[in-house]
C-alpha positions as a printed NumPy array, in Angstrom:
array([[ 20.572, -19.251, -36.8  ],
       [ 24.356, -18.845, -36.512],
       [ 24.016, -15.193, -37.536],
       [ 21.436, -14.556, -34.815],
       [ 23.665, -16.351, -32.296],
       [ 26.627, -14.193, -33.298],
       [ 24.599, -11.   , -32.936],
       [ 23.332, -12.22 , -29.558],
       [ 26.852, -12.938, -28.247],
       [ 28.099,  -9.593, -29.548],
       [ 25.415,  -7.646, -27.676],
       [ 25.976,  -9.616, -24.478],
       [ 29.716,  -8.866, -24.654],
       [ 29.03 ,  -5.175, -25.217],
       [ 26.725,  -5.135, -22.222],
       [ 29.273,  -6.961, -20.073],
       [ 31.884,  -4.311, -20.882],
       [ 29.454,  -1.528, -20.   ],
       [ 29.739,  -1.698, -16.209],
       [ 27.751,   1.511, -15.697],
       [ 24.899,   0.052, -17.734],
       [ 24.978,  -3.132, -15.659],
       [ 24.73 ,  -1.073, -12.471],
       [ 21.647,   0.685, -13.847],
       [ 20.018,  -2.58 , -14.865],
       [ 20.731,  -4.653, -11.762],
       [ 21.877,  -2.565,  -8.798],
       [ 19.337,   0.26 ,  -9.139],
       [ 16.138,  -1.881,  -9.013],
       [ 17.694,  -4.054,  -6.288],
       [ 18.346,  -1.013,  -4.071],
       [ 14.954,   0.49 ,  -4.854],
       [ 13.002,  -2.621,  -3.93 ],
       [ 14.8  ,  -2.766,  -0.558],
       [ 14.585,   0.948,   0.277],
       [ 11.016,   1.532,  -0.913],
       [  9.724,  -1.615,   0.787],
       [ 11.316,  -0.637,   4.102],
       [  9.784,   2.839,   3.864],
       [  6.354,   1.564,   2.876],
       [  6.437,  -1.021,   5.634],
       [  6.69 ,   1.791,   8.199],
       [  3.837,   3.626,   6.46 ],
       [  1.698,   0.491,   6.73 ],
       [  2.461,   0.425,  10.448],
       [  1.118,   3.944,  10.846],
       [ -2.011,   2.868,   8.946],
       [ -2.845,   0.295,  11.588],
       [ -0.709,  -2.73 ,  10.748],
       [  1.154,  -2.427,  14.06 ],
       [  1.099,  -0.371,  17.249],
       [  1.616,   3.381,  17.104],
       [  3.044,   5.46 ,  19.964],
       [  0.322,   7.477,  21.723],
       [  0.519,   9.492,  24.957],
       [ -2.367,   9.27 ,  27.448],
       [ -2.913,  12.097,  29.922],
       [ -5.585,  11.087,  32.454],
       [ -6.22 ,  13.544,  35.318],
       [ -9.711,  12.019,  35.549],
       [ -8.425,   8.644,  36.781],
       [-11.818,   7.032,  36.256],
       [-13.511,   4.375,  34.183],
       [-13.028,   6.271,  30.92 ],
       [ -9.244,   5.97 ,  31.041],
       [ -9.445,   2.248,  31.874],
       [-11.773,   1.632,  28.917],
       [ -9.438,   3.498,  26.546],
       [ -6.43 ,   1.473,  27.715],
       [ -8.367,  -1.797,  27.345],
       [ -9.954,  -0.909,  24.012],
       [ -7.108,   0.667,  22.024],
       [ -5.113,  -2.451,  21.227],
       [ -3.765,  -0.972,  18.004],
       [ -1.682,   1.633,  19.836],
       [  1.008,   1.662,  22.498],
       [ -0.362,   3.975,  25.186],
       [  2.206,   5.7  ,  27.399],
       [  1.475,   7.642,  30.598],
       [  5.041,   8.417,  31.643],
       [  8.101,   9.783,  29.857],
       [ 11.57 ,   9.777,  31.416],
       [ 10.159,   8.282,  34.606],
       [  7.535,  10.937,  35.39 ],
       [  3.85 ,  11.379,  34.575],
       [  3.143,  13.45 ,  31.484],
       [  1.112,  16.641,  31.788],
       [ -1.093,  18.022,  29.039],
       [  1.47 ,  20.683,  28.095],
       [  4.309,  18.132,  28.052],
       [  2.266,  15.806,  25.853],
       [  1.557,  18.535,  23.288],
       [  5.243,  19.435,  23.096],
       [  6.319,  15.799,  22.671],
       [  3.8  ,  15.237,  19.873],
       [  4.752,  18.493,  18.149],
       [  8.417,  17.397,  18.3  ],
       [  7.559,  14.125,  16.549],
       [  8.424,  11.768,  19.422],
       [  4.855,  10.465,  19.547],
       [  2.229,  10.206,  16.834],
       [ -0.639,  11.47 ,  19.021],
       [ -1.736,  12.285,  22.558],
       [ -5.121,  11.771,  24.227],
       [ -6.093,  14.123,  27.075],
       [ -9.013,  13.097,  29.299],
       [-10.471,  16.062,  31.254],
       [-10.759,  15.793,  35.026],
       [-14.177,  14.61 ,  36.196],
       [-15.1  ,  13.21 ,  32.789],
       [-16.262,   9.823,  34.124],
       [-18.406,  11.367,  36.875],
       [-19.907,  13.889,  34.467],
       [-20.695,  11.098,  31.999],
       [-22.551,   9.154,  34.721],
       [-24.467,  12.261,  35.807],
       [-25.504,  13.052,  32.247],
       [-26.628,   9.46 ,  31.673],
       [-28.683,   9.54 ,  34.884],
       [-30.281,  12.843,  33.909],
       [-31.212,  11.473,  30.476],
       [-32.823,   8.348,  31.968],
       [-34.798,  10.408,  34.522],
       [-36.044,  12.682,  31.746],
       [-37.023,   9.714,  29.569],
       [-38.882,   7.97 ,  32.401],
       [-40.683,  11.188,  33.281],
       [-41.507,  11.944,  29.661],
       [-39.639,  15.249,  29.806],
       [-37.213,  16.705,  27.225],
       [-33.505,  16.326,  27.826],
       [-31.871,  19.308,  29.455],
       [-29.004,  20.811,  27.496],
       [-25.779,  20.649,  29.5  ],
       [-22.149,  21.318,  28.646],
       [-20.49 ,  17.963,  28.096],
       [-16.765,  17.384,  28.693],
       [-14.521,  17.163,  25.639],
       [-11.841,  14.531,  25.175],
       [ -8.95 ,  16.142,  23.263],
       [ -6.722,  14.4  ,  20.682],
       [ -3.593,  16.044,  19.275],
       [ -1.71 ,  14.588,  16.307],
       [  1.758,  14.981,  14.885],
       [  1.098,  17.042,  11.718],
       [  3.109,  14.594,   9.602],
       [  0.969,  11.506,  10.298],
       [ -1.444,  10.206,   7.684],
       [ -5.131,  10.964,   7.656],
       [ -5.886,   7.236,   7.779],
       [ -4.055,   6.985,  11.106],
       [ -5.941,   9.963,  12.502],
       [ -9.262,   8.535,  11.425],
       [ -8.401,   5.166,  12.969],
       [ -7.584,   6.705,  16.373],
       [-10.684,   8.899,  16.368],
       [-12.987,   6.062,  15.296],
       [-11.547,   3.769,  17.956],
       [-12.111,   6.367,  20.677],
       [-15.636,   7.002,  19.425],
       [-16.503,   3.311,  19.762],
       [-15.03 ,   3.181,  23.289],
       [-16.902,   6.281,  24.448],
       [-20.189,   5.11 ,  22.934],
       [-19.799,   1.782,  24.723],
       [-19.164,   3.551,  28.038],
       [-22.168,   5.82 ,  27.49 ],
       [-24.435,   2.804,  26.918],
       [-23.085,   1.209,  30.088],
       [-23.821,   4.356,  32.068],
       [-27.356,   4.607,  30.668],
       [-28.093,   0.935,  31.394],
       [-26.783,   1.309,  34.959],
       [-28.819,   4.458,  35.556],
       [-31.893,   2.795,  34.095],
       [-31.509,  -0.211,  36.397],
       [-31.089,   2.056,  39.432],
       [-34.026,   4.359,  38.664],
       [-36.523,   1.853,  37.276],
       [-37.739,   0.417,  40.665],
       [-38.537,   3.87 ,  42.061],
       [-40.248,   4.855,  38.826],
       [-42.399,   1.693,  38.854],
       [-43.3  ,   2.275,  42.521],
       [-44.516,   5.782,  41.685],
       [-46.524,   4.54 ,  38.723],
       [-48.135,   1.783,  40.82 ],
       [-49.044,   4.325,  43.5  ],
       [-50.786,   6.435,  40.887],
       [-52.961,   3.467,  39.932],
       [-53.37 ,   1.52 ,  43.204],
       [-53.333,   4.374,  45.682],
       [-52.814,   3.209,  49.305],
       [-52.714,  -0.407,  48.135],
       [-49.341,   0.347,  46.576],
       [-47.808,   0.115,  50.039],
       [-48.353,  -3.629,  49.861],
       [-46.478,  -3.915,  46.545],
       [-42.686,  -3.987,  46.571],
       [-40.77 ,  -3.617,  43.33 ],
       [-37.608,  -5.74 ,  43.465],
       [-34.21 ,  -4.402,  42.53 ],
       [-33.611,  -4.556,  38.803],
       [-30.277,  -6.003,  37.749],
       [-29.398,  -5.646,  34.089],
       [-26.36 ,  -7.511,  32.884],
       [-24.368,  -5.751,  30.159],
       [-21.273,  -6.722,  28.251],
       [-19.299,  -4.888,  25.625],
       [-18.56 ,  -8.097,  23.73 ],
       [-20.105,  -7.911,  20.226],
       [-23.068, -10.17 ,  19.554],
       [-22.413, -10.109,  15.804],
       [-18.854, -10.952,  14.808],
       [-17.071,  -9.461,  11.802],
       [-14.68 , -11.656,   9.855],
       [-12.496, -10.13 ,   7.154],
       [-10.545, -12.22 ,   4.665],
       [ -8.811, -11.608,   1.361],
       [-10.214, -13.407,  -1.664],
       [ -8.262, -15.141,  -4.413],
       [ -9.12 , -17.249,  -7.41 ],
       [ -7.22 , -20.203,  -5.996],
       [ -9.087, -20.002,  -2.7  ],
       [ -5.884, -19.174,  -0.789],
       [ -5.634, -15.799,   0.889],
       [ -2.248, -14.113,   0.312],
       [ -1.424, -11.435,   2.873],
       [ -1.21 ,  -8.091,   0.987],
       [  2.131,  -6.828,   2.273],
       [  4.357,  -4.144,   0.712],
       [  6.704,  -6.96 ,  -0.319],
       [  4.107,  -8.686,  -2.514],
       [  3.537,  -5.396,  -4.367],
       [  7.052,  -3.973,  -4.509],
       [  8.99 ,  -7.021,  -5.695],
       [  7.158,  -7.374,  -9.039],
       [  6.683,  -3.608,  -9.308],
       [ 10.352,  -2.68 ,  -9.086],
       [ 11.383,  -5.718, -11.108],
       [  9.221,  -4.319, -13.915],
       [ 10.731,  -0.886, -13.423],
       [ 14.22 ,  -2.336, -13.872],
       [ 13.143,  -4.347, -16.916],
       [ 11.721,  -1.279, -18.655],
       [ 14.74 ,   0.805, -17.708],
       [ 16.625,  -1.415, -20.126],
       [ 15.626,   1.083, -22.826],
       [ 18.408,   3.44 , -21.692],
       [ 21.46 ,   1.178, -22.299],
       [ 19.724,  -0.462, -25.272],
       [ 19.166,   2.828, -27.075],
       [ 22.655,   4.064, -26.261],
       [ 24.11 ,   0.838, -27.733],
       [ 22.359,   1.679, -30.993],
       [ 23.736,   5.205, -30.977],
       [ 27.236,   4.042, -30.109],
       [ 27.258,   1.604, -33.023],
       [ 26.132,   4.383, -35.364],
       [ 28.652,   6.906, -34.031],
       [ 31.6  ,   4.488, -34.084],
       [ 30.773,   3.108, -37.53 ],
       [ 30.029,  -0.404, -36.266],
       [ 26.522,  -0.238, -37.686],
       [ 27.869,   0.693, -41.125],
       [ 30.13 ,  -2.359, -41.121],
       [ 27.272,  -4.587, -39.994],
       [ 25.038,  -3.322, -42.787],
       [ 27.784,  -4.004, -45.312],
       [ 27.759,  -7.694, -44.381],
       [ 25.324, -10.117, -46.046],
       [ 23.144, -10.158, -42.931],
       [ 19.404,  -9.361, -43.037],
       [ 18.317,  -6.333, -41.039],
       [ 15.935,  -8.506, -39.033],
       [ 18.831, -10.636, -37.781],
       [ 20.542,  -7.579, -36.289],
       [ 17.376,  -6.482, -34.491],
       [ 16.425,  -9.986, -33.323],
       [ 19.909, -10.494, -31.882],
       [ 19.573,  -7.326, -29.827],
       [ 16.102,  -8.276, -28.635],
       [ 17.194, -11.758, -27.534],
       [ 20.188, -10.387, -25.648],
       [ 18.147,  -7.916, -23.636],
       [ 15.289, -10.377, -23.08 ],
       [ 17.837, -12.656, -21.405],
       [ 19.011,  -9.734, -19.298],
       [ 15.391,  -8.992, -18.317],
       [ 14.898, -12.541, -17.054],
       [ 18.087, -12.22 , -15.01 ],
       [ 16.853,  -8.911, -13.558],
       [ 13.529, -10.404, -12.542],
       [ 15.18 , -13.465, -10.984],
       [ 17.533, -11.227,  -8.975],
       [ 14.694,  -9.114,  -7.553],
       [ 12.652, -12.212,  -6.675],
       [ 15.639, -13.718,  -4.851],
       [ 16.124, -10.474,  -2.923],
       [ 12.456, -10.472,  -1.952],
       [ 12.591, -14.124,  -0.956],
       [ 15.844, -14.221,   1.031],
       [ 17.222, -10.7  ,   1.69 ],
       [ 14.133,  -8.754,   2.767],
       [ 13.316, -11.207,   5.613],
       [ 16.787, -10.488,   7.051],
       [ 15.72 ,  -6.816,   7.318],
       [ 12.612,  -7.634,   9.322],
       [ 10.197,  -7.736,   6.39 ],
       [  7.925, -10.484,   5.151],
       [  9.357, -12.926,   2.617],
       [  8.111, -12.664,  -0.943],
       [  5.79 , -15.523,  -1.871],
       [  6.263, -16.393,  -5.571],
       [  3.512, -19.007,  -5.524],
       [  3.66 , -22.117,  -7.674],
       [  2.458, -20.924, -11.074],
       [  5.953, -20.467, -12.493],
       [  4.911, -21.077, -16.093],
       [  2.464, -18.161, -16.038],
       [  5.082, -15.968, -14.372],
       [  7.552, -16.802, -17.152],
       [  4.963, -15.86 , -19.788],
       [  4.363, -12.475, -18.143],
       [  8.1  , -11.839, -17.772],
       [  8.621, -12.68 , -21.456],
       [  5.766, -10.388, -22.543],
       [  7.079,  -7.53 , -20.383],
       [ 10.63 ,  -8.085, -21.653],
       [  9.481,  -7.989, -25.284],
       [  7.506,  -4.801, -24.616],
       [ 10.538,  -3.178, -22.978],
       [ 12.997,  -4.256, -25.67 ],
       [ 10.596,  -3.216, -28.423],
       [ 10.418,   0.234, -26.864],
       [ 14.198,   0.264, -26.511],
       [ 14.595,  -0.559, -30.211],
       [ 12.191,   2.222, -31.117],
       [ 14.033,   4.759, -29.005],
       [ 17.426,   3.642, -30.307],
       [ 16.312,   3.965, -33.93 ],
       [ 14.651,   7.381, -33.506],
       [ 17.03 ,   9.145, -31.098],
       [ 19.854,  11.155, -32.644],
       [ 22.051,  11.801, -29.588],
       [ 22.961,  10.074, -26.335],
       [ 21.299,  12.884, -24.409],
       [ 18.004,  12.392, -26.234],
       [ 18.018,   8.648, -25.618],
       [ 19.009,   8.867, -21.958],
       [ 16.74 ,  11.796, -21.088],
       [ 13.608,  10.703, -22.919],
       [ 14.097,   7.02 , -22.093],
       [ 14.54 ,   7.49 , -18.342],
       [ 11.776,  10.103, -17.985],
       [  9.268,   8.087, -20.009],
       [  9.946,   4.935, -17.971],
       [  9.591,   6.8  , -14.667],
       [  6.323,   8.386, -15.813],
       [  4.951,   5.064, -17.076],
       [  5.948,   3.412, -13.787],
       [  4.315,   6.115, -11.69 ],
       [  1.121,   5.94 , -13.738],
       [  1.199,   2.138, -13.722],
       [  1.114,   1.861,  -9.922],
       [  4.756,   1.125,  -9.114],
       [  5.133,   4.018,  -6.655],
       [  1.489,   4.286,  -5.535],
       [ -1.172,   1.595,  -6.089],
       [ -3.659,   2.605,  -8.772],
       [ -6.643,   2.183,  -6.444],
       [ -5.249,   5.065,  -4.324],
       [ -5.079,   7.413,  -7.336],
       [ -7.715,   9.982,  -8.322],
       [-10.249,   8.859, -10.917],
       [ -8.566,  10.758, -13.756],
       [ -5.177,   9.227, -12.958],
       [ -6.681,   5.735, -12.838],
       [ -8.038,   6.232, -16.345],
       [ -4.65 ,   7.395, -17.618],
       [ -2.885,   4.459, -15.903],
       [ -4.817,   2.09 , -18.19 ],
       [ -2.431,   3.137, -21.004],
       [  0.809,   2.365, -19.137],
       [  2.718,  -0.755, -20.291],
       [  4.289,  -0.985, -16.841],
       [  0.778,  -0.96 , -15.387],
       [ -0.241,  -3.88 , -17.634],
       [  2.691,  -5.949, -16.439],
       [  2.13 ,  -5.051, -12.78 ],
       [ -1.555,  -5.94 , -13.008],
       [ -0.628,  -9.343, -14.423],
       [  1.95 ,  -9.999, -11.692],
       [ -0.43 ,  -8.949,  -8.898],
       [ -3.074, -11.192, -10.411],
       [ -0.656, -14.114, -10.053],
       [  1.139, -13.305,  -6.791],
       [ -1.75 , -11.829,  -4.785],
       [ -5.029, -12.973,  -6.339],
       [ -3.913, -16.509,  -7.174],
       [ -4.643, -16.118, -10.892],
       [ -3.562, -18.358, -13.739],
       [ -2.694, -17.926, -17.415],
       [ -6.329, -17.389, -18.408],
       [ -6.565, -14.504, -15.966],
       [ -3.605, -12.594, -17.442],
       [ -4.461, -12.968, -21.123],
       [ -5.581,  -9.338, -21.316],
       [ -2.437,  -7.631, -19.92 ],
       [ -0.117, -10.123, -21.654],
       [ -1.817,  -9.455, -24.999],
       [ -1.502,  -5.714, -24.422],
       [  2.224,  -6.051, -23.65 ],
       [  2.871,  -8.188, -26.711],
       [  0.906,  -5.801, -28.925],
       [  2.833,  -2.834, -27.566],
       [  6.173,  -4.599, -28.067],
       [  5.263,  -5.726, -31.587],
       [  4.028,  -2.257, -32.554],
       [  7.141,  -0.536, -31.191],
       [  9.375,  -3.156, -32.845],
       [  7.637,  -2.733, -36.19 ],
       [  8.089,   1.046, -36.145],
       [ 11.716,   0.55 , -35.094],
       [ 12.276,  -1.902, -37.953],
       [ 10.821,   0.516, -40.51 ],
       [ 12.955,   3.339, -39.136],
       [ 15.992,   1.05 , -39.152],
       [ 15.44 ,   0.089, -42.802],
       [ 15.005,   3.703, -43.792],
       [ 18.171,   4.755, -41.987],
       [ 20.092,   1.743, -43.338],
       [ 19.11 ,   2.675, -46.876],
       [ 20.599,   6.125, -46.421],
       [ 23.952,   4.745, -45.202]])
């Protein structure tokens, strides 16, 4: 035990003296979780989480414009810029310049034309005649070319619902106005002169745009508590994992430095089992991994709210979180041991280690959630150790899972770490025998 403790202290001292390595392990994931979360928060806004800036050009001045203003609550509609009304040409230029995400242009006479078309349809239906084909007005929408397709679809779908509601109103109104005269004509056909003694009263049809069937959306969780799926809840564990796995770079370079400087040769000459040397390194970097994770969680809990973001909710299942952190740390350190034992130069260790971690993180859903990936990429992401850890953390922090729910990803992480550590140990023994 004293030998393991000595190896542990030695590796911690080496890491403390390597200030560049400490910056990679702690400062890099801390900056990434702040920067990426701020960027993604703005993307979520454009996807409907908060109001977007939209210009409204309304030369019609009728009911259509009023309905659009009342119905589009997910956008900030603006009619004036710099104190003057916006024309169609001005609106297109402002959107093309990126000052607004979209502009809506209502053609003049659109409301009156809509009412006329609705009246013509009702008259044709009551008379049993086919609808006459007429040129209908077109409501134009122009988008900034950089906005997301989800935002475009949301604006277009919202306008479609508003227009359909206005069309139904116009048809109901026309029907109520034309129905008495139609009934009077039909009665005259049957009753003849006696129809003069029959008066059809005015028909009043009440209509409201309020939905009769409500829609209620809510997130599900195993604990029965709905956690709001914000960028913070995803990015804090995601970039904490990224930093934990990036430990392979300083860990592998430590191995190479000890070999190059002859420290490893002196260690092997001592009456110390090979396993003690490896276990000491693993314990040192597992401790560092726990410190990394704690730092990122504290940033998500206390720093991100100061920047206008939601606070990270760690939940109450701290024991399960610790198990996942330990499994991820062992997987990362096992991979670091493997890379340190197989790499022959600093360049090989740094290049292959950093690239492999970035690729595994991208495939595992750190940059983009796996559900947004193509089918082929989702299948490949199932082999990413970072993806296993992220799935376990999301199961705890978002879905309200417990230890039983993360047995699968935790087992995969431990198996990966044990397999990488075993190969590293065999390579270490082989190399030690040749010293």
